[in-house]
N, C-alpha and C positions, 0 to 999 in steps of 0.2 A: 475123494479124501476118505481114508479108512483108519481105524484104530491101529496102533502099532503093537499093542499087546495082543498077541494072537491066541492067548489062552481062552478056551471056550467058556462062556458064561451065559446064564439065562436069568439071573436074578441080581438085585442090587441090595446092598446093606447100607443103611443110613446110620451114621454116628452123630450124636448130638448131645447137648445138655439142655436142661430146662431151668428156668428161673427158680422154681421151688426146690430144685436139687441140682447143684453144680457137680454132676457126675456123668459117667458114660451111660448113654441110652442107645438102644438099637431099634431099628424098624426095617422091614423088608418090603420090596416092591418087585413086580415083574416088568413094569414098563417105565419106571422113573417118575410117574405121575401120582399114582395112588400108593400110599405107604401105610403099613399096618405095624403098630408098635409091638415089640416083644416085651414080655414080662409086665404086661398091663401098663406100659409107659412108665415103669419104675426103673431105677438104675440097675444096670448089669455089672457095674464096677464103680466103686466109690474111691475118692481120694484118700490116700493113706500116708502122705508125706507132705512136707512143706506146709502150705496153707490148707491142705486136705481138700482142695478144690480141683476139679477137672473141668475147667472151662474150655470151650472151643475144641473138643476132642477130635483128633484126626487119626483114622486107622487106615493103614495101607499094608500091602503084602510085598515083601522083598523078593528078590530073584531066587533065593533059596527056599521060598515057601513060608518063611516065618512072618507072622503078622506083628506089626509095631504100632503102638499107640503113642501119640504125642499130645500134650495138653498144656494149657495155660495154668501156671501155678499162682492163681490169684492175680490181683491188680498190680502189685508192686514187688515183683521178684526178678532177680537177674538170671533165673534158671527156668527151664521147662521140664515138665514131667515126661518120663519115658517108661514104658513097660512093653513086654513082648509075650506072644502067645503062639502056640502051634495049632489051636483049634478055635480061637475066638471065644472060648468059654473059660478056660483056666489061664490066668495071667501070672507072669513073674512078679516078684517084688518090685514095686515102683521105686524109681530113683530120680533124683534131680540132676539134670545135665546143666552145669553152670556155664551156659553158652556165652553169657555177657559178663562174667565175673572179671573184674579188673578194668572194664571199659569206663572211662571217666563220665560222670554225670548220668549213668544209665538209670532209668526210672522203672523199667518194666520189660517183660518179654511176652508178647501177646500172639495168640493164634498160630502156633507152630505147625508147619506142614513139612512134607518131604517128597522128593521125587528122584528117580534115577537119572543121572546125568550121563548120557551115552558117551559124549565126547571125552569127558574126564574120567569115565569109569568109576563113578562114586555115587553115593547117595548124598543129595544136597538138602540140608535142612534150611528152611526159611522161616522167618518170624518178623514181627514188628517190634521195634524198640524206639524209645524216645531218649535222646542223649543231648538235646539242645533245649533252650528255654521254650516253655510252652507258648502256643499262640493264644490260647484262652483256656478256661477251666475244663472244656470238653474236648479240646484239640491239643494234644500234648506235643505236636510237631514230630510225628514219627517218620522213620524211614524203614525200608525192608533190609534186614540183615541176613547173613547166611554163614554156615560152616559146612564142612563136608566130612564124610566118613565112609569107610569101606566095610567096617565090621560092627558098628554101633558100640565100640569099646573105646576107640581113640577118635578124637575129633580135631579138625583143624581150628586155627584161631578164627574168631569172628571177623567178618568184613562187611562193610556197607555195600550191599548188593544191588539195590535199586533206589535211586534218588532222582526223581524227576524235578526236584526243586521246590516241592511242596509236600505237605503231610500226607502219608499213605499208610494204610494198614491192610490186613486180611488178604495177602497175596496167595494165590493158588495156581498151580502149573499143570498143564497137560501136554504131553507130546502128541503132535498131530502131523502125520506124514514125516517130512524132513525138517520140521521146525517145532518150536515150543510156543504155546499160547499161555499167557498169564492174565488172569483176571485179578483186579485189586480194587480197593475202595479209595476214592479221593476223599480224604478225611477233613478237608478244609471246611470252615464254617461252623454253624451251630446246629444242634439237634432240634430243629424246629421247622415247621412247614414253611415253604418258600425259600429254603436254603439254596444257594447257587451250586452247591456241591453235594457232599455226603451221598455219593452214588458210585456205581461200578464202571470202571473203564477196562479195556483190554489192550495188551501190548504183545509184541512178537519178538522172537529171537531165533537165530540159527544154532545157538549154543546154549546149553543149560546154565552157563556162567554169565550169559549176557554178551553184549549190551542189548537192552530192550528198546525196540523202535516201534514206529507206527502206532503210537499211543492214540487210542480212539477217543471220540467224544464221550460224554457221559451216556451210558447205554440204558441204565435202569432208572426208575423213579427215584427221587430224592428220599433220604432216610432209609437206605438199603445198605447192607453189608454182608460179610461172610459168604462170598460166592463159592460154588463148587462146580467144576467142569467135569463132564464125563460123556462118553459116547452112548447114544441111544441103542435100543435093542437091534436095530438094523445094522449097527456097526459103523455107520457113516454119519448119521445126524449128530451134531453136537448139541448137548443140553447143558444149561447153566441154571442152577437154582441159587436163590439169594434170600436173605433174611430181611423182611420189613420189620426192623427191630423195635419200632414204636408200637406197631399194630399187632404184634404176635402172629404174623402170618408169613407165608413164603410166596415168592414169585418165580417164574421161569422164562428164560429166553431159549430159543433154538436156532440153529444155523446149519446150512448145508455146506458152507465153504469157510467158516471162521471169520468172514468179513461182514456179511450181512446177517443181522439177527432180527428175530421177530418175537414179540411177546406171545407166550403159549401157556398161560396159567389158568385158563378157564376150567380145566379138568383136574387141577391139583387138589389132592386130599392128603393132609398131613395130620399126625396126632396133635393133640392140643399142646400149645406152648413149647414148640420146638425152637431151639436157638442154635445158630451157627452150626449148620450141619455139613458133613462131608459124605461123599458117596464112594463106595467100593464095589466093583463088580465081583460077584461070586457065582459058583456053580450051584446046581440044584441040590447036590448032596450036602454041601455046606449049609445051605439055607434050611434044608430039612433037619439037619442035626441041631442047628440053633433053635429052630421052632420047637422041636421035640424037647429040648432041654428047658427052654424058658416057659413052655406051656405045660410042663409036667405038673 
């Protein structure tokens, strides 16, 4: 099993927010385990529109080389934040994408991400939204929704994209060989020790549009969320980080085949109070430019 993105890379860029500052932060790593914050763990980009919050920031690079950032616009918005950049330093004006506008009873749009859907030749945006009666005060009864675009100017109508019959949030997708892996949080239950759920599962699909099958058992300890999937430096080991959101720390699982996973968080080192991070492979030149800019 090897990565399908053949672009050479030797570094990783971590995008995250912090509870003291709901804004975009960056950190760099050579191995995916040890991370060093840029800009002294202060924001590299703050929210300028909507709620002026950039929760759950997700940064990826499109096939034309342009970088895109998606973020949660606060707790109760029917839109997500979008901006783009050519160098990860200067960003375009932020705009709100009204991805759930007009959907009855919509309460929010959380943790937006994006991946390239090879079969449908489009970029598929995914996020969590609640449109039904809540289960309790901390479980709003979410499902994963999606829309698609080819140019980040026009977007398809939203559709319910993943519905296993229970509340789910924080979906993230990685193309692995000839299939897609999706990690997501089973959101059922309460945010307290001993919960039966509130942890990460993995599902698989042959198409970016689904359907998603072979849903795994709970893989991570309870009270974890915000997974991010990426290939390790060897190009074949799968790595998944996730947020212990009560304890302000991160965990990691690794896998050689995408089916069997092992805890591998003994050597993890993250900056303080990292929340809901995503990982982007970058090359040494890009990493050096970011480091020079934010440490000047």
